ROGU-740936 format. One line per field, with one value per residue (C-alpha): x, y, z. Coordinates in steps of 0.05 Angstrom, whole numbers, padded with zeros to 5 digits. Layout:
// ROGU-740936
xx	X; ...
yy	Y; ...
zz	Z; ...
// end
This chain:
// ROGU-740936
xx	00307; 00268; 00214; 00165; 00186; 00189; 00111; 00093; 00119; 00089; 00029; 00033; 00045; -00018; 00013; -00013; -00085; -00099; -00062; -00059; -00134; -00133; -00081; -00109; -00177; -00203; -00261; -00311; -00304; -00335; -00402; -00416; -00485; -00492; -00453; -00496; -00552; -00530; -00523; -00455; -00433; -00414; -00338; -00328; -00377; -00324; -00274; -00309; -00323; -00251; -00271; -00333; -00299; -00287; -00349; -00397; -00351; -00348; -00427; -00431; -00372; -00398; -00469; -00431; -00394; -00456; -00490; -00424; -00405; -00474; -00487; -00423; -00422; -00487; -00497; -00455; -00433; -00376; -00404; -00386; -00310; -00301; -00283; -00216; -00188; -00214; -00178; -00117; -00110; -00110; -00056; -00011; -00006; 00005; 00066; 00074; 00038; -00020; -00031; -00071; -00144; -00195; -00248; -00298; -00252; -00311; -00359; -00309; -00294; -00359; -00364; -00369; -00312; -00275; -00227; -00186; -00156; -00089; -00034; 00036; 00033; 00027; -00028; -00031; -00062; -00091; -00088; -00023; -00027; -00044; -00120; -00110; -00055; -00103; -00167; -00106; -00105; -00180; -00166; -00108; -00145; -00218; -00200; -00217; -00290; -00337; -00335; -00251; -00243; -00305; -00269; -00222; -00267; -00321; -00270; -00231; -00309; -00316; -00262; -00267; -00338; -00288; -00237; -00295; -00318; -00260; -00241; -00315; -00305; -00234; -00257; -00322; -00298; -00353; -00356; -00435; -00430; -00365; -00416; -00464; -00412; -00400; -00471; -00487; -00431; -00466; -00522; -00498; -00516; -00453; -00408; -00442; -00447; -00374; -00361; -00385; -00350; -00287; -00261; -00200; -00245; -00260; -00184; -00173; -00225; -00197; -00126; -00153; -00187; -00134; -00084; -00132; -00140; -00062; -00054; -00111; -00080; -00010; -00043; -00078; -00015; 00037; -00011; -00011; 00076; 00065; 00021; 00058; 00120; 00147; 00206; 00187; 00235; 00216; 00194; 00124; 00108; 00040; 00057; 00103; 00057; -00003; 00045; 00049; -00022; -00023; 00025; -00021; -00076; -00036; -00024; -00093; -00110; -00075; -00140; -00096; -00051; -00096; -00108; -00034; -00031; -00094; -00070; 00000; -00024; -00076; -00020; 00015; -00051; -00063; 00008; -00004; -00063; -00027; 00030; -00030; -00052; 00016; 00022; 00072; 00053; 00071; 00051; 00040; 00117; 00138; 00093; 00129; 00195; 00200; 00143; 00136; 00193; 00189; 00120; 00131; 00187; 00138; 00097; 00111; 00175; 00151; 00086; 00126; 00175; 00115; 00080; 00147; 00152; 00080; 00107; 00157; 00128; 00126; 00202; 00223; 00191; 00214; 00144; 00103; 00080; 00131; 00177; 00240; 00223; 00286; 00331; 00359; 00330; 00373; 00377; 00437; 00382; 00361; 00419; 00428; 00362; 00387; 00454; 00437; 00360; 00363; 00323; 00274; 00251; 00259; 00213; 00162; 00166; 00146; 00095; 00066; 00066; 00015; -00028; -00038; -00050; -00103; -00139; -00141; -00177; -00222; -00290; -00318; -00363; -00366; -00302; -00295; -00307; -00368; -00406; -00465; -00521; -00554; -00525; -00527; -00477; -00516; -00513; -00571; -00611; -00635; -00559; -00540; -00580; -00579; -00496; -00509; -00547; -00488; -00433; -00463; -00476; -00391; -00374; -00414; -00374; -00309; -00317; -00354; -00318; -00262; -00274; -00218; -00270; -00305; -00243; -00212; -00279; -00285; -00217; -00227; -00287; -00248; -00191; -00244; -00290; -00262; -00206; -00251; -00284; -00220; -00235; -00304; -00283; -00272; -00320; -00336; -00368; -00413; -00379; -00320; -00346; -00344; -00274; -00309; -00372; -00333; -00321; -00396; -00424; -00375; -00400; -00473; -00453; -00425; -00490; -00526; -00481; -00490; -00566; -00583; -00529; -00568; -00498; -00440; -00394; -00336; -00366; -00367; -00427; -00428; -00438; -00365; -00329; -00301; -00359; -00414; -00434; -00451; -00492; -00532; -00577; -00599; -00627; -00691; -00746; -00711; -00651; -00707; -00745; -00681; -00655; -00725; -00700; -00633; -00669; -00726; -00675; -00625; -00690; -00703; -00640; -00636; -00712; -00690; -00614; -00674; -00725; -00657; -00624; -00654; -00622; -00557; -00557; -00577; -00644; -00685; -00744; -00809; -00802; -00858; -00822; -00747; -00782; -00809; -00744; -00706; -00738; -00697; -00677; -00605; -00596; -00608
yy	01352; 01358; 01409; 01358; 01323; 01386; 01407; 01333; 01346; 01413; 01375; 01319; 01375; 01412; 01467; 01442; 01428; 01367; 01298; 01261; 01253; 01291; 01253; 01179; 01185; 01116; 01069; 01062; 01003; 00941; 00924; 00847; 00851; 00816; 00753; 00759; 00750; 00692; 00666; 00670; 00674; 00752; 00732; 00696; 00743; 00807; 00769; 00756; 00826; 00831; 00807; 00852; 00892; 00831; 00789; 00842; 00859; 00786; 00772; 00829; 00809; 00736; 00773; 00801; 00744; 00696; 00753; 00766; 00690; 00666; 00639; 00684; 00644; 00669; 00695; 00645; 00699; 00744; 00815; 00873; 00893; 00816; 00815; 00850; 00827; 00760; 00748; 00795; 00755; 00689; 00710; 00735; 00668; 00644; 00693; 00742; 00799; 00801; 00772; 00762; 00724; 00706; 00752; 00686; 00679; 00691; 00642; 00598; 00598; 00595; 00527; 00452; 00434; 00493; 00524; 00579; 00603; 00652; 00661; 00694; 00758; 00814; 00865; 00936; 00949; 01007; 00995; 00964; 00894; 00891; 00866; 00822; 00788; 00792; 00767; 00706; 00685; 00664; 00630; 00592; 00554; 00546; 00551; 00606; 00599; 00662; 00630; 00628; 00703; 00732; 00693; 00742; 00799; 00771; 00764; 00836; 00858; 00815; 00837; 00903; 00901; 00879; 00927; 00985; 00963; 00958; 01030; 01054; 01038; 01069; 01127; 01135; 01112; 01052; 00987; 00994; 01044; 01020; 00960; 01000; 01026; 00952; 00936; 00991; 00974; 00904; 00933; 00980; 00956; 00983; 00956; 00887; 00881; 00897; 00847; 00803; 00825; 00826; 00889; 00925; 00978; 00931; 00921; 01000; 01003; 00958; 00983; 01058; 01027; 00990; 01057; 01094; 01040; 01043; 01107; 01114; 01060; 01106; 01164; 01128; 01094; 01155; 01188; 01130; 01129; 01206; 01203; 01148; 01169; 01121; 01123; 01195; 01177; 01106; 01090; 01082; 01014; 01028; 01086; 01042; 00993; 01053; 01066; 00991; 00992; 01064; 01027; 00975; 01018; 01057; 00990; 00973; 01036; 01096; 01143; 01111; 01172; 01224; 01180; 01177; 01257; 01264; 01215; 01247; 01306; 01279; 01245; 01307; 01339; 01291; 01299; 01381; 01357; 01314; 01363; 01409; 01360; 01352; 01426; 01447; 01521; 01523; 01449; 01475; 01493; 01425; 01389; 01412; 01418; 01340; 01301; 01327; 01294; 01227; 01227; 01234; 01175; 01131; 01141; 01167; 01124; 01064; 01071; 01082; 01022; 00982; 00997; 00986; 00918; 00899; 00902; 00846; 00794; 00850; 00858; 00801; 00774; 00792; 00785; 00835; 00895; 00952; 00906; 00920; 00989; 01017; 00962; 00998; 01072; 01134; 01147; 01200; 01255; 01232; 01253; 01217; 01187; 01143; 01140; 01112; 01081; 01001; 00991; 00959; 01007; 01062; 01012; 01019; 01084; 01089; 01041; 01093; 01151; 01105; 01087; 01154; 01182; 01124; 01148; 01219; 01208; 01149; 01164; 01093; 01063; 00990; 00952; 00899; 00839; 00867; 00891; 00875; 00917; 00864; 00873; 00952; 00982; 01025; 01040; 01022; 01096; 01111; 01100; 01147; 01196; 01190; 01197; 01268; 01294; 01263; 01300; 01356; 01344; 01326; 01392; 01424; 01399; 01408; 01483; 01501; 01446; 01430; 01353; 01314; 01254; 01293; 01326; 01249; 01218; 01286; 01280; 01208; 01222; 01282; 01243; 01188; 01232; 01305; 01287; 01263; 01330; 01344; 01301; 01308; 01302; 01230; 01172; 01167; 01103; 01101; 01041; 01082; 01106; 01049; 01074; 01116; 01080; 01052; 01123; 01153; 01096; 01127; 01189; 01156; 01122; 01185; 01223; 01164; 01161; 01236; 01231; 01173; 01199; 01269; 01298; 01297; 01246; 01271; 01320; 01306; 01261; 01234; 01160; 01139; 01194; 01169; 01204; 01167; 01113; 01168; 01211; 01157; 01136; 01221; 01221; 01174; 01178; 01231; 01188; 01125; 01162; 01184; 01112; 01093; 01131; 01116; 01035; 01057; 01082; 01024; 00980; 01016; 01018; 00946; 00939; 00986; 00934; 00876; 00909; 00915; 00850; 00820; 00872; 00863; 00792; 00791; 00752; 00740; 00783; 00805; 00876; 00896; 00880; 00905; 00976; 00980; 00979; 01033; 01093; 01140; 01137; 01153; 01084; 01048
zz	-00670; -00735; -00741; -00750; -00684; -00643; -00673; -00649; -00578; -00567; -00598; -00539; -00490; -00506; -00545; -00607; -00638; -00605; -00563; -00631; -00642; -00708; -00730; -00709; -00731; -00699; -00719; -00667; -00627; -00658; -00628; -00603; -00608; -00675; -00644; -00586; -00625; -00658; -00584; -00572; -00509; -00484; -00478; -00548; -00581; -00561; -00587; -00649; -00653; -00680; -00742; -00763; -00816; -00848; -00842; -00872; -00931; -00948; -00950; -00995; -01035; -01036; -01062; -01120; -01140; -01140; -01190; -01232; -01236; -01242; -01314; -01336; -01411; -01417; -01476; -01517; -01564; -01581; -01542; -01571; -01564; -01543; -01610; -01589; -01532; -01519; -01584; -01564; -01503; -01532; -01580; -01526; -01494; -01563; -01587; -01541; -01584; -01617; -01687; -01743; -01740; -01802; -01817; -01792; -01728; -01681; -01712; -01714; -01640; -01623; -01671; -01647; -01658; -01650; -01702; -01676; -01746; -01716; -01759; -01733; -01773; -01729; -01728; -01698; -01635; -01605; -01526; -01481; -01459; -01383; -01389; -01449; -01408; -01347; -01387; -01424; -01346; -01352; -01422; -01402; -01345; -01386; -01456; -01514; -01491; -01466; -01396; -01399; -01428; -01381; -01323; -01297; -01308; -01266; -01215; -01217; -01209; -01149; -01117; -01135; -01088; -01029; -01041; -01045; -00980; -00942; -00973; -00950; -00885; -00875; -00910; -00869; -00807; -00803; -00839; -00842; -00887; -00917; -00936; -00966; -01012; -01029; -01034; -01082; -01128; -01132; -01161; -01209; -01281; -01318; -01267; -01266; -01347; -01353; -01296; -01349; -01408; -01439; -01440; -01416; -01371; -01320; -01315; -01316; -01255; -01218; -01219; -01207; -01152; -01120; -01121; -01088; -01029; -01019; -01013; -00964; -00930; -00929; -00904; -00843; -00832; -00836; -00788; -00739; -00740; -00729; -00670; -00630; -00645; -00698; -00744; -00784; -00843; -00854; -00921; -00941; -00987; -00992; -01032; -01077; -01074; -01113; -01165; -01178; -01188; -01230; -01281; -01288; -01290; -01352; -01382; -01386; -01415; -01423; -01398; -01325; -01329; -01308; -01243; -01226; -01239; -01192; -01138; -01139; -01120; -01072; -01031; -01021; -01005; -00954; -00926; -00919; -00872; -00836; -00816; -00803; -00755; -00720; -00710; -00765; -00777; -00849; -00862; -00947; -00951; -00909; -00944; -01016; -00990; -00948; -00997; -01057; -01095; -01048; -01069; -01148; -01130; -01108; -01160; -01231; -01243; -01203; -01247; -01311; -01289; -01285; -01353; -01394; -01357; -01377; -01449; -01441; -01488; -01543; -01529; -01524; -01584; -01655; -01688; -01662; -01699; -01711; -01656; -01707; -01733; -01707; -01739; -01805; -01784; -01800; -01728; -01726; -01723; -01657; -01614; -01556; -01555; -01613; -01583; -01514; -01521; -01546; -01612; -01581; -01540; -01592; -01634; -01574; -01573; -01647; -01642; -01579; -01637; -01681; -01621; -01602; -01681; -01674; -01611; -01621; -01697; -01676; -01697; -01726; -01677; -01705; -01744; -01794; -01737; -01728; -01661; -01617; -01581; -01540; -01473; -01464; -01408; -01373; -01300; -01257; -01272; -01195; -01171; -01222; -01214; -01135; -01151; -01181; -01124; -01080; -01122; -01105; -01034; -01034; -01068; -01009; -00962; -00993; -01007; -00943; -00898; -00934; -00915; -00947; -00961; -00997; -01038; -01044; -01074; -01126; -01147; -01167; -01206; -01237; -01260; -01293; -01329; -01339; -01383; -01437; -01449; -01489; -01535; -01562; -01630; -01625; -01614; -01547; -01503; -01440; -01411; -01401; -01350; -01303; -01282; -01230; -01216; -01144; -01127; -01146; -01099; -01047; -01058; -01052; -00982; -00959; -00963; -00941; -00881; -00872; -00875; -00834; -00773; -00775; -00769; -00823; -00828; -00790; -00751; -00671; -00662; -00730; -00741; -00752; -00710; -00645; -00606; -00654; -00602; -00549; -00595; -00628; -00557; -00565; -00638; -00631; -00676; -00719; -00733; -00745; -00792; -00835; -00832; -00865; -00916; -00931; -00930; -00980; -01030; -01032; -01035; -01090; -01120; -01120; -01145; -01205; -01215; -01217; -01270; -01313; -01293; -01368; -01403; -01373; -01381; -01455; -01438; -01501; -01485; -01527; -01559; -01508; -01454; -01483; -01501; -01427; -01404; -01461; -01421; -01470; -01543; -01525; -01490; -01558
// end
């Protein structure tokens, strides 16, 4: 019998810390009350209650979709870095690599009739191709138009709201608070703008969030299998899925590598907590010996393979920039690398060296192709200011209560933000922060959930914990006051989002109206 099985036997026998409840962390039972209010018979309402975990998220997602797809082709312009990615995406469809566009291509694309002046001459690009391939899917369906190149970003932005509702539900053990996290993301201005613009950052955000969700499902599935006596050695497909998602994130922008590193550590830490709850006396040693290598193998090699596969178009075509660099090169000094690695892969490695040199020295804000300011990448101010308080609160919970939920959210935010502090010498853009906006919304939702439940999420009697339903009836007016405060804050965030909506959608306004929405000079 393995040490883990023996520890579980001691746990179930009552000699461990719990009889399985610490491992399972179940959701509270779904309430049929909403369906009864819709006049469904009690028996049918009880059956429909099983769908509560999807109905709420679906409604929030519907709102997000209406906002993001409404007038998606407006402004009819090439906004900001759409001048790069929308055209590069079309080039990928045609050649499999990024070709060269004429100097006046932006105006030609918007002209009637449209003129596409694209040549097969290769052009140096600074980012890997996954995000551009995804933008290209919309262009393949709807043409090289503003709606076409913004379709997939809007779709990913909408689906990310659904994912966050479900992730929040699983993390906070409450459908209501998970839906609140998704609603906050729906009402964030930065996420809204990036969902309606053909840039790579929304694609990066989507795959990072998807990877986090996969690892969260893997954590719960592993704990359930352990608690119920299932096969402890079975493979963990959700961790492999997270590796694929992280490879796609890195294939969108290289900053996804930071999330890959942090999530590798995070999944091992979660396993340590699992083994501790299972009754192992040395969970750290056991987790590092048993799970560290499988976790690494499930994430890093899978992500690397996915990343390399994303360059298939460039590898198969012979016209891409630097594609045939290795041909005719003297590789005698490269050792085994020059002997065993195929020429196209050597060319890809060299290409990445050039891309890296570009990124670490980037200083120009507006390039020769031009840029625009009419749609600012600005988060909803009240939401972001609240998020700062929420992050401080989560740090408190992590340090003083060792709350794994707080640690997970903080780790995801750190992976998206802290690495940029190392590159203060190059130009940084505010829209880079969209990568961790969903986790800011989770932080605020967790803060509000603890406020609304009076007791902290995860504590006995907290909303979302197994004993919550019996505790809520005793909270009385105190809880009512706190829930009203939560509601007022959410309504204030919604009003703040509505106030800035004309800026987010690029509507023409008077100078006075525009200036009334620019509260700080740094927003310009």
